[in-house]
BADO-500675 format. One record per residue: x, y negated, z of N, C-alpha, C, CB in turn. Coordinates in steps of 0.001 Angstrom, whole numbers, plus 500000, padded with zeros to 6 digits. Glycine has a CB too. Example, Ala and Ser with C-alpha at 12.3 -4.5 7.8 and 13.67 -1.06 7.14 Angstrom:
2
513190505690507800512300504500507800513200503300507800511308504473509046
512850502250507080513670501060507140512900499970507870514084500598505725
% end
This chain:
159
495180507142486365495415506012486877494681506261488425494852504806485882
495116505659489388494774505737490810493639504840490793495934505323491857
492787505217491772491374504558492090491764503080492790490364505631493258
491165502330492450491363500879493241490648500874494607490709499570492346
491495500809495477490758500491496783490578499090497407491386501199497755
489374498762497680489200497284498073488651497320499404488244496434497099
489224496156499989488947495718501073487933494379501238490141495579501558
486854494265502034486051493242501919485780492357503134484959493726501450
485440491328503034485099490379503854484036489433503732486000489819503985
482910489380504003481945488513503299481862488634501979482159487248503503
482002487808501055481766487805499562483358487903498929480858486279499044
484272488056499867485741488005499448486104489722499428486799486976500702
486883489842498326487176491375497972488764491203497548486070492084496553
489474492179498349491032492212498103491328493651497628491955491843499522
491999493728496569492767494968495811493879495383496666493403494575494301
493890496484497519494892496719498447495921497222497668494527497591499549
495969497869496490496869498413495562497742497224495009496090499183494433
496963496098494739497583494873494307498558494166495135496640494015494056
497667494254496296498635493438497555499747494465498067497588492946499102
499752495682497900500774496653498337501975496341497501500312498177498171
501826496119496263502565496135495175503369494901495514501770496156493836
502505494031495798503236492512495859503989492547497308501961491039495790
503724493224498261504442493325499577505907494039499000503476494360500850
506037495117498358507065495839497856507949494955497030506565496963497116
507287494161496092508113493527495449509030492115495989507359493326494451
508414491744497191508806490643498084509864491157499166507494490042498802
509660492297499442510302493015500757511803493131500352509596494662501140
512581493356501488514116493681501320514266495064501274515034493144502458
515053495532500418515241496814499966516249497470500979515732496811498480
515684498482501814516694498982503063517739500206502440515631499730504524
517753500312501216518783501395500564518356502885500918520389501154501166
517209503340501619516751504446501931515360505034501461516833504379503101
514821503847500303513651504308499811512589503598500395513515505657499985
512741502656501692511818502138502192512351500779502058511443502661503440
511330499589502485511647498347502336510944497465503585511227497950500903
511797496238504089511348495698505031510627494464504530512317495531505934
509177494403504842508510493107504558508480492093505755507076493388504120
508675491008505697508738490039506816507434489026506156510512489210507035
506507488729507144505537487774506526505893486381506996504030488123506905
506430485602506066506711484410506303506807483482505313507636484411506888
506778482109505295506817481268504427505710481508503359508084481244503975
506040481377502049505062481212501084504564482810500803505700480374499727
505128483765501239504972485210501198504354485611502244506108485924501093
503915485087503118503267485483504507502022486230504087502871484137505528
501548487093504663500418487955504410499275486960504181500134489000505619
498713485892504603497745485358504787497808484565503470497656484749506071
498863484115502885498890483371501635498928484474500531500166482342501555
499223485765500731499142486572499527497599487290499439500392487719499580
497101487150500705495540487577500561494625486450500181494959488160501939
495166485159500517494279483977499758494571483933498291494609482444500345
495794484042497823496140484310496424494998485483495649497790484917496464
495333486868496405494462487889495431492954487740495500494740489440495812
492520487365496976491098487369497223490353486103496987490874487753498541
491130485208497174490299483727497090490228483401498160488927483583496561
490271483845499558489796483503500730490729482143501144489868484794501734
489918481304501807490874480395502287491833480658503475490195479342502572
492846479635503581493887479918504221494717478377504752494692480901503225
494961478243505893495733477026506337496788477256507042495041476166507059
497714476534507016498955476574507860498535476292509369500062475451507329
498991477148510159499127476903511639497479477220512133499751475133512002
496594477900511057495460478037511898494931479542511133494304476536511837
493974480315511890493493481266511423492297481060510855493496482083512186
491924481362509423490639481509508645489782482738508865490947481481507238
488634482932509423487700484032509691487830485128508661486267483523509719
487462485097507390487629485806506295488926486355506011487256485110505344
490030485330505875491287485799505508491987486480506689492092484681504969
491498486114507945492136486772509009491497488418509210491901485785510360
490274488580508743489375489817508948490253490716507752487419489511508607
490581490372506654491322491143505353492569491137506037491371490343503679
493165490305506725494405490520507033494555491818508108494929489190507546
493578491725509146493290492838510267493217494257509414491687492513511175
492297494272508422492181495375507613493524496113507087491401494934506524
494192495121506490495354495447505754496336496107506770495960494166505047
496638495405507961497478495920509151496846497606509373497194494753510724
495767497665509518495076498931509790495292499911508865493728498781509891
495188499821507336495510500415506406496887500773506230495082499846505562
497909499851506157499045500240506111499593501072507103499642499339505974
499162501085508723499766501730509774498857503055509583499719500891511282
497505503131509608496715504320509819496998505234508755495264504046509897
497147504923507326497255505759506359498558506032506090496635505369505336
499724505588506557501085506094506581501727505322505493501201507672506381
501278504080504978502057503304503896503147502536504697501065502229502992
503092502214505841504122501488506672504225501650508110503964500174506508
505518501164508715505341501304510057505766500100510616505998502424510606
504906499766511480504861498480512006506035497927513022503608498435512649
507009497250512550508378496954513517508096495844514535509758496415512583
507302494854514211506794494015515068505514493193514594507840493204515428
505351491928515229503832491368514776503961490831513462503188490143515747
505403490596512775505177489843511684506065490875510526505732488141511945
506688492093510956507167492658509979506827494159509886508448492386510005
506749494772508675506458496309508186507500496906507563505341496457507210
507833498170507842508689498765507142507885499774506040509640499437508123
507859499295504910507189499976503773507818501192503433507140499157502586
506997502367503623507447503869503389506955504504502069506899504792504567
506099503732501399505705504558500077505977503551498976504028505110500022
506783504182498118507247503307496813505797503350496072508705504090495744
505435502107495274504317501933494810504584502400493502503796500657494976
505108503754493104504983503963491538503661504867491343506428504784490848
502818505270492373501652505680491921500307504859491775501466506611492623
500783503424492066499698502499491901499165502287490463500126501230492431
498268501844490430497476501445488942498532500462488426495725500596489075
498713500640487007499155499719485995498772498123486470498417500163484547
497467498182486450496734496856486949497305496169488122495302497142487332
497341496819489307497742496598490328499334496134490490497366497632490918
500267496823489477501813496697489494501886495112488625502732498266488550
501147495061487721501115493928486772500553492613487686500070494323485392
499561492956488609499019491799489457500325491401490187497710492232490551
501256492254490749502100491937491531503319491164490750502416493115492241
503466491303489514504340490914488721505553491451488564504464489922488904
505822492932488781506904493417488561506786494759487948507580493368489647
506610494814486713506088496178485573507171497187485956506182495805483551
508571497036486550509488497880486732508989499083487818510685497076487138
507907498826488585507339499644489660506899500687489252506406499135490354
506070500769487923505533501988487227506419502877486557504634501631486285
506509504266487130507382505292486413506307506035485298508104506488487629
507099506418484436506224507498483375505733508613484334507286508301481993
504702509093484113504311510139484946505025511401484447502785510284484966
504994512520485577506052513615485419504908514494484978507072514139486840
505621515255483722504725516271483288504519517415484131505116516722482109
503416517880484079502960519298485237503822520247485171501540520154484965
504737520099484058505476521638483722507023521190483721504970522451481951
507305520111484521508577519694484629509514520385485519508533518482484948
510540521107485162511291521879486181512075521405487266512063522563485613
512592519968487113513144519092488126512090518513488935513955518025487540
510733518551488681509782517903489568509902518481491081508306518123488979
510687517940492248510360518584493327509285518153494271511382518686493916
508164517411493663507490516810494677507712515472495269507572517556495537
506715515106496324507010514030497020507090514280498353506197513087496787
507951513294499085508319513565500417507465512454501007509946513531500752
506797512484501936505973511618502805506389511889504047504515511787502707
507082510826504805507591510781506272506768510224506975508783510145506537
506885510292508319506083509403509402504586509464509663506264508043509074
504109510470508958502563510588509199502328512062510029501661510572507575
501737511667510912500938512689511939500254513630511098499790511960512946
500372514931511810499637516246510903498304516045511031499933517862511427
497853515421512344496477515156512568495719514356511443496384514438513828
496535513588510875495954512603509819495868513013508571496640511452509705
496562514331508171496485514596506999495131514961506082497281515432507021
494146515501506954493046516123506167491712515155506723492900517967506522
490811514423505910489755514058506296488548515074506870489456513383505323
487285514553507300486343515573507720485775516265506470485203514954508592
485949516142505478485602516813504068486804517676503696485318515665502825
488037517600504398489029518627503924489907518145502998488430519764503350
489803516768502231490552516074501368491810515499502106489710515036500737
492962516062501348494148515519502016494478514259501394495332516451501965
494674513324502323495191512006501850496229511442502751494075511005501721
497524511266502092498874510592502948499320509459502130500287511688503161
499496508577502679500057507271502073499021506692501082501486507532501287
497789506815501282496745506416500325496787506980499330496675505256499985
497201508225499059497320508914497851496526510348498115498931509070497440
495389510599497253494966512009497668495228512966496956493769512180497839
495856514051497621496536515332497299495554516329496576497099515991498635
495966517256495587495375518237495369495503519282496433495710518581494237
494860520329496376494802521248497423496000522354496997493217521888497569
496364523200498008497371523968497472496918525174496837498280524265498421
497289525600495814496980526791495045498387527736494793496292526280493598
498082529207494648499092529993494050498980530286492871499288531014494572
500203530758492386500160531062490981499819532550490872501520530707490266
498986532957489835498349534343489834499355535088488789496600534338489309
% end
């Protein structure tokens, strides 16, 4: 199971994986493995954050903790390669949330998003393609490789 990523503001805690799974579930399928999320109406980012983290939110007004979490979500989406920002209210979601924890997907209300794990010796497993991430952001200062919010194992050769 993937580690739960949490974002915080004051005493409010947001499970990023649960939020991303929710964004994916409400976004429009673009037919190429990505989806277009538009922050509007009852699925606007501020309302999803309010629902998942319990922060106050109001129509036509910015509320400090909700806004702080929203800014963190925007940063994680873009900086970690989860999404490309199209404009102020739209994100092209790039990472299929099949790797998210079952709890996060269940929180999003769409159990179809979790695939069964691929066996390590599966001859049909061709890996995972991750596009749109600069090579400079692949490894952190400790050498761990993280793309799209997923920590990848180091490369090893067969003996």
